Each structure stands twice: as C-alpha cells, then as structure tokens.
N, C-alpha and C positions, 0 to 999 in steps of 0.2 A: 432513376433512383440510385443513390450512392451506395457503394459497398461499405463495409465497416471501416476499412482503412481510409478510404476517401472521406468518410464522415468525420472521423476523429482528426485527420490531418486538416480538414477545413476549420474545425474549431481551434486547433492549435495555432493555425496561421491567422486567426482573427477574422475568418470568412464565414459566410452563412452556410450551414449544412441543410440537407433536405429535412432533417428533424434533429432534435436534441439527442445526442448519443447517450448510451447507458453504459455503466461499468459496475458490475457486481461480482462477488466471489464468495466462496465458502470452503471450509476444510472438508475433505472427503473421508469416508470410512478408512480405518487403518489398513484394510486389505487393499486400498488404492493409494497408499502413500508413495509407493516406489515403482520404478520400471514401467512396463507396458500397461499395467493396470492403472497407474497414475495418468498416463497419456490418454487412455480410453476414457477415464472419468472426466478429465478436462474437456476433451472434445465433445462428449455428450452434453456436458454443462453448457459449453459455448453455444452449441447448436440449439438446444432446447430452451435456453433462457434468452436468446437473441441479444446477449450482451455484446456491446461493440468493442470494449476494451477486454481483451482476453488475458487475464492475469493468471500466471502460473504460480500456484502455491509451492512452497518448499517445505518438505518435511526432512530434507537432508540438512539438518541444522549443525551448528558448530559442535564438534565432537566434545563430549564430556569425558575426557580422559583422566580426570582427577576430581577428587571430592574436596572442593574448596569450602572449608569451614572457618578458617581464620584469615586475617589480613595477610599473614605471611605466606599463605598457600597460593596466592596469585602468581608467585614466581614460577609455578609449575605449568602455567598456561602455555600451550604450544602455538607456534605460528605455522600457517599452512600456505603452500603455493597452489598454482592452478592445477597441478597434477594430483592434489589430494583427492582421495576417493569420494568424499562427500560433495566436493565441487564438481568432479567429473560425472558423477551419477546425476546430479541436477542438470548439468549441461546437456546430457544425453536426452533427458526428458524434454527439455526445451527444444532441442534439435528436432525431435520427432513431432512435437506439436507444431512447430513452425512449418515443417514440411507438409503438414496436413491442414494448415490454416492460412492459405495463401492470401485470402481477401480480408484478413483481419490483423490489426496490430497486436502483437504478442508482447506482454511485459513480464519480466522476471522479478520475482520477489527476492529482495535482499534484506536480510534482517540487520537493523542498525547495530552500532557498537554496543550500546547498553543492552539491547535485546539479546545479542549474541553472547555477551558476557553472562547473562542470566542462564544461558544454556549450560554453563560450566559449574553452576552453584550447587552446593549441598547434595551432590550425587545425582541430580536430575534437573532437567530444564524447568525453571520456575521464575515467574515474575509476579508472584503474589506479594502480599504485604511483607512477609518474612524475607523473600528474595530481594525486594526493592530496598528495604532498609538494611539488609546485610551488606549490599554494595555500598550504600551510603556510609555505614559505620566503618567498613573496611577502607574506604577512600579517606575518611577523616583520621583513621588510625595509621594508615600506611599510604599516604598519597603518592609517593614515588613508585611504590610497588604496584599499586593498582593502575596507575597511569601507564606504566610500562606494559602491563598486561593489556590494557585498552589499546595501546599502540600496536601490539602484536595482532590483536583481533581486527583492528581497522585495516592493517596491511593484508590480512587474510581475506577480509571482505572486499577489498579492492580486487583481489584475485578472483573472487566469486563473481563480482560485477563484470570483470573483463571476460571471464569464461562464458557468462550468460550472453553477452553481446556477441562474442565470437560464434556462439551456437545459433545465432540468428534472431535473438530478441530485439524488437524495435526499441524498447524502452525498459527502464528499471523502476520498480515500485519499492521505495525505501521506507521501511517501517522504523521510524524514529521513536525511541522511548527515552525516558529520562528528563522529559520536559515538565513533569508534574511539579507544581509549585509547593507541594507539601513534602518533597523529598530533597533533591539537590537544590542548592540555592542558585540564584541567577549567576553568581560569580563562579561557583563550581561548574555549572553547566558551560559557561563561556570558556573556562580554562581547560577543562578536562574532556568535555564531550563534543561540543560544537566543532572545534577544529578537525577532529577525527571523522565526524559525520561528513563534514564538507569534503574531506580528503577522499572518502569513498564515492561521493557524488561526482566529484571532478574526475575520478578514475573512470566512472561509467561514461561520462561525456568524452573523455580522451580515447576510450575504446571504440567510440562510434555510436553510442546511444543517441537515438533521435529525440528522445524526451525522457524526463524523469518525473515520476509521481512521488511527492513527499507526503507521507502519511504520518500524522501526529496523534498519538493514541494515549489512552488512559484518563481517568478522572483528574480534574484540576490541572489539566495541561495548560501551560502558559504559552500561547501561540506566539507571543512577541519574541520568544527566544529563537524562533525559526525564520524570522522575516528576511534575513539575509542569506538563507540557504539557497544554493543554486538548484533550481527546479523549474518545471513548466506547468505542472498541475499540483494543486494542493487538496488534501483530503484530511478531515479531522472529525472527531466526535462532537457533533453539535450539542447533543444532550449532555455529554460529560463535561464539556468546556463552557457551555452556556453562550458560545459565540455563534451567531446565525451566519448563514451564507452571505447575506448582504454585509454584515459586519466583517466577515472574513475577506470580502472583496476589497474593503478599505485597508485591511492589514496587509494584503498581498496584491497590490495593484499590478495589473498586467498578467496575472496568473489565471489559468483556467481553474474553475471550481469544480470539484468532484464530490457529490454527496447530496444530502437533502432528506433521505429517509432514515428513520430510526431503525437500527438493526436488532432491537430487542422487543419492540412493541409497536402498535399502530397499524395503519392500513396495510402495509406490505406484509406484515407478519400474520395478521389475523383478520383483516378487513375484507370486504367484498370486492369484486372486480370494479364495481362502480366507485367504491371508496378509494381504491388505488388510482383510478383515473382522476377522481376529484383532487386527490393530493398531488398527483403529477401536474395537473393543470395549474394548481395553486402555486407550486414551486416555480414553474416556468414564469408565471405571471409576476411572482415576487422578485425573481432574480434576473429575468430576461433570458432570451435564447442564446445570446452571444456569450462565449466563454464559459459555458456550462456543460457538464456531463452529469447526468442523473445517476446517483449511486446511494450508498448507505454510509452511516457513520463509521462502520468498521465491518469486519467479516460477518456474513449472514450465518444464522444458526444452521448447522448441518441437518439435512432432512427436510428443509423448507421446500415445498413443491416448486419445481422449476416453472410451472405454468404461472405461478404468482409473479415470479421475477420477470417472465416474458410479458406480463401485462403492462409493465412500465414502458417497455419499448413500444408496445401497441398503443398505449395512451399517448406517448410522445408523437407517434405517427398521426393519430387522430387530431391532436392539438395542431399540428402543422397543416393538416387538411382543412380544419375549421378556420384557421387564420387565413389560409389562401382563399377560402370562400368569401370571407369578410373583406378581403383585400387589404387587411390591416398589417401592421408591423409590430414587432415586439423585440426589443433588444437593448 
C-alpha cells in the first residue's frame, strides 16, 4: 500500500496509484487560526479525514493597514518582504506541520493577487459583492494606481510563496479570484491580473515547489482565463461554473483534476455513507482513475464531521479493491 506522498506523486507523474487520492480542507475555529493551535487542528484533520493532500490553511492574510475607500487610497498599500510577521508566522505553522507529516505532501495556501487585495478593502477583509465591485470601480477610475498596488501585492505574495517552500511545503495552493465573467472583463483580467498571478506561480516553482494547485473560485468564473497559468493540478467550483470535470479535462489537458463533490450540499454534506460511496464510484467511473484527485468544489463547511470526509478515501479504496477483483481497468 502506498503512503500519501507516494500516492499523490504517482498521480502527478501520470502513473497508477493504489487508489484515487483525496484532497479536502476546511477553515478551523478562530481559536485555531494561529500558532500551535493551528498546527494541532491541521494534524488532527489530516489524520481523521485520511486526506492525501494536506493543505495548510492561512489566516495570516495580507495586512489591512489602511482603509481603502476610494481609488486614490490604493497608493497606501504596503509591500512586504519574507521577514514580514504575517509571512513568518505562516511559515512557522508550515514548518511544524511538515515536521510531523513526513509521509504526506503538504501544500501551502497562497491567496491570489485579487484575493489579497480584497484583504485591504474598506477596513476589513472582504470579497463580497461590494468588495468585488469596489475593486472593479477603482481599477476603471484609477488604473495606474490600482495596478501599482496589485504589483506590490504580487511581489509580496511571491515572498509568501518562497517562504512557504523554504519552510518545507511540497507545493502551493494558489487561490485565484478575479476570473468571474460578471466583474473584470477578459481584457482587464489579461492586462492587470493574469501576469501578476503567473508571476507568483513562477516564483513558487523557482523556489523549489514540486507542484502547484490552481484553484479558480466564485460564481460565473470563466475558466478559459486560466488555461495558460503554470500549474500541475486544477480545482474549481463545478456548481458555480457549470463546467464538469470531464469538460475541465478538455480545457486543461495534461493537468490533474481535483474535485467532484459539492461543498454546499449533496452526499458528502448530508448523505449516508452508502450515498457517499455511490457518488465516489460514479465520479471515478465518469472521469477515470488516471489524473484524478477526489475533492470538493471549494472549502468544506466548518464543523462537517471528519468521518464523512474519511468515507471518501474509504470508498476510493473499496473501488480499487472491486476493480482488482473484476480484473478490469479504468483510466
């Protein structure tokens, strides 16, 4: 039987694994946002959910040192180096988790440029409708000013990515926002966002990241905006985008697909163990075992029973066993 790192590496290398890996994550209670409590919460989650990709959440977000209310306020956005406290605090969490998760691939969450920009808005982190369209209005009102701020943010997130890899993270999970078709236009995304997103991703690779997970989030996301982003694994909201895993495989040829389960409703959230197994089997049958990691559209709701998440890994194991008994193939 493969360990978690071997299983994920096999899939990344285009080889057969002993079963289809899983990758799930959730935000923990505020009491476990930082320090040793964060490390403990992650380790318990990894162990009890049997997830193969061990994603480290980050609540050490881009500092909100200013209240940006107008387009002119973006000139106050600060640029940070690797020694910034929020970066070093996150690196220490990763360092401790890596130390205690030797048989599993650990990936560090890096918030994308637009997501990080949202952390500076209106006095509090927000990417709701008001926050999204505030960025859009400010960009159209003061394109040079907000682009300069985006560049500062991108360089800072390059430092975050480098620090995470230096701390021992095997890979980076890049949360890309700004791809929604009802907000920035294709031209605005291509001019102001995509080049900076790619800069952060390249910085992660240059620092030694073994792989990058590209997460494309929010309703009406236009996945075509991301098809040339450097990455190894792609994850998106199937329900929000309307793009199935099989359709995504056509958009991102050669990439590993991560997802399949609805993170708001359905078998994983409220179904029986039998229903979870049935959906797991159906997903593997639909997509094939090769180049697939079972996961969800986005972050799972906090408080979801860990045993429910572990049921997916168990169902994946049973699928592999049944296939072996049949002597069949799927891929």
